[in-house]
N, C-alpha and C positions, 0 to 999 in steps of 0.2 A: 503494500499498501504509499509507504514512503517512496520509494524509488518510482513509482507510477507519479506522482506528487511530482516531484523532484524534474521527472520526465517532461510532462507538461508544461512546467516553469520554463526547461530550458530549451523547448521547441518553439517557445514566442518569443525567446531572443535571437537577434541578429547575430552574423555573423561578427562584424567587430566585439559587440558583447560575450559570446561564446567565447571570442581569443581572449577577452580581457578574464574572462572565468579559468579558458586554459592555464595563462601564464600564472593566475593565483594556486588554484592547485600541484602546480609542478613545482614553485618556490615551497609551499606545504610539505606536500613529500620530500625535498629534498630535505628541508629542517626533521620531517619524520627519520628520515633516513639518519642525518646527520645524528639526533637523539639516540635512534638504535647503536649505531656503531661507539656511543660512550656510554653506552649505558643506563642512558638517563629513561629509557624511555617505558612507562608503566603498560601503556595499552598498545601492543604491538598489531592488533585486527588492525586498525587504525590506517596500516600498510597498505594489506587489501582494497578500504576502503579507499583511498584516496586513486589507487592504482584503478581502479574499475571507473571511477566518476571522471579522472583522466581518459579514458578510454571511451566513454562515453561520451564526453562533451566532441573529444576530435571523430568520432564517428558521426555524430549532429553535424558536424561544423562540413567533413567529406559529403551528408548528406545534402548538404544546400547549394555545395559549390555545384555538386553535379545537376541539380533542382535549375540554378540559371543563375 
């Protein structure tokens, strides 16, 4: 249910807004990786969530580019 709401919210955005979202997700994923490397990350499942969110946004960008 939660991911469906996120997906409809992302589909409403245009390509530049999705690009901004992708940049922030990539920065967040980098920070999580650094925390994991220094043994500071408490919830390691966050890495998987951000990876999936990045893939979701990249897929939507490709769909919108293919549409026109």
